[in-house]
Wavefront OBJ file of the C-alpha trace (Angstrom):
o trace
v -50.079 -57.985 10.587
v -51.268 -55.066 8.480
v -48.326 -55.493 6.094
v -49.648 -58.934 5.072
v -52.091 -58.916 2.154
v -54.095 -61.854 0.781
v -54.207 -62.964 -2.836
v -57.586 -64.569 -3.512
v -59.564 -66.085 -6.355
v -61.451 -63.020 -7.645
v -65.139 -62.996 -8.494
v -65.630 -61.801 -12.050
v -69.354 -61.467 -12.672
v -72.466 -62.407 -10.760
v -72.496 -66.080 -11.700
v -68.832 -66.942 -11.148
v -68.500 -69.485 -8.349
v -65.024 -70.917 -8.926
v -61.852 -70.441 -10.903
v -58.944 -72.613 -11.970
v -55.408 -71.355 -11.470
v -53.788 -71.868 -14.847
v -50.394 -70.503 -13.829
v -48.601 -68.133 -11.497
v -46.747 -65.447 -13.459
v -44.392 -64.562 -10.587
v -42.331 -66.728 -8.250
v -42.139 -66.651 -4.467
v -39.719 -63.879 -3.496
v -40.695 -61.600 -6.383
v -41.457 -57.960 -5.528
v -44.974 -57.118 -6.747
v -46.402 -53.707 -7.549
v -50.061 -52.674 -7.641
v -51.557 -53.586 -11.018
v -48.860 -56.144 -11.855
v -50.219 -59.346 -13.406
v -49.383 -62.140 -10.954
v -51.382 -65.180 -12.104
v -53.882 -66.413 -14.657
v -57.309 -67.753 -13.696
v -59.620 -69.733 -15.983
v -63.392 -69.816 -15.594
v -66.055 -71.518 -17.656
v -66.338 -68.308 -19.684
v -62.850 -66.763 -19.854
v -59.178 -66.811 -18.944
v -57.888 -63.630 -17.370
v -54.852 -62.296 -15.538
v -55.204 -61.349 -11.895
v -53.561 -58.038 -11.082
v -52.086 -57.379 -7.655
v -54.350 -55.178 -5.566
v -51.490 -54.470 -3.150
v -47.734 -54.093 -3.292
v -45.323 -56.396 -1.492
v -43.222 -59.480 -1.990
v -44.953 -62.705 -3.006
v -44.117 -64.692 0.111
v -46.328 -67.745 -0.276
v -48.231 -69.594 -2.967
v -50.887 -71.693 -1.241
v -52.463 -73.220 -4.354
v -50.801 -73.971 -7.649
v -51.601 -74.411 -11.296
v -54.454 -76.717 -12.188
v -56.347 -76.278 -8.921
v -60.025 -75.293 -9.163
v -61.175 -73.342 -6.127
v -64.204 -71.338 -4.969
v -64.107 -67.560 -5.418
v -62.416 -65.689 -2.569
v -60.243 -68.677 -1.596
v -56.894 -67.575 -0.179
v -54.286 -68.637 -2.733
v -51.235 -66.501 -1.955
v -49.659 -64.059 0.457
v -48.025 -60.689 -0.218
v -45.984 -59.186 2.612
v -42.967 -57.044 3.315
v -39.633 -58.837 3.042
v -39.048 -58.458 6.775
v -42.357 -60.049 7.818
v -41.627 -63.230 9.765
v -42.803 -66.666 8.683
v -44.615 -66.962 12.037
v -46.608 -63.789 11.283
v -47.573 -65.189 7.877
v -48.574 -68.534 9.435
v -50.747 -66.713 12.000
v -52.385 -64.639 9.233
v -53.224 -67.777 7.221
v -54.705 -69.566 10.250
v -56.838 -66.571 11.238
v -57.848 -65.471 7.725
v -61.576 -65.252 7.031
v -62.813 -64.868 3.432
v -64.488 -61.552 2.578
v -68.273 -61.475 2.642
v -70.305 -61.749 -0.548
v -70.408 -57.977 -1.074
v -66.685 -57.376 -0.547
v -63.786 -57.544 -3.039
v -65.862 -58.339 -6.120
v -64.016 -57.432 -9.295
l 1 2 3 4 5 6 7 8 9 10 11 12 13 14 15 16 17 18 19 20 21 22 23 24 25 26 27 28 29 30 31 32 33 34 35 36 37 38 39 40 41 42 43 44 45 46 47 48 49 50 51 52 53 54 55 56 57 58 59 60 61 62 63 64 65 66 67 68 69 70 71 72 73 74 75 76 77 78 79 80 81 82 83 84 85 86 87 88 89 90 91 92 93 94 95 96 97 98 99 100 101 102 103 104 105
């Protein structure tokens, strides 16, 4: 499952605890490159674009616009086009959020 990469609510700053997805900028099935803006997140202090940390195809959107979620919540899946739906389902079920000192932006 190493070709499956999570898209999560990033943590911008020490006090950020949650973010609201304002909109996805790409649709499911879109090839994504590293650094590509893929969605916008609003916080109590700012609205910012989330850039893809990994390349792949946006295979799943798990949470849509208007949802407010804790930082590091799994909100989307990037994977190779040939990754099976069963592999993605297994990844989602077994996914554990990063610890507090991992993946901070």
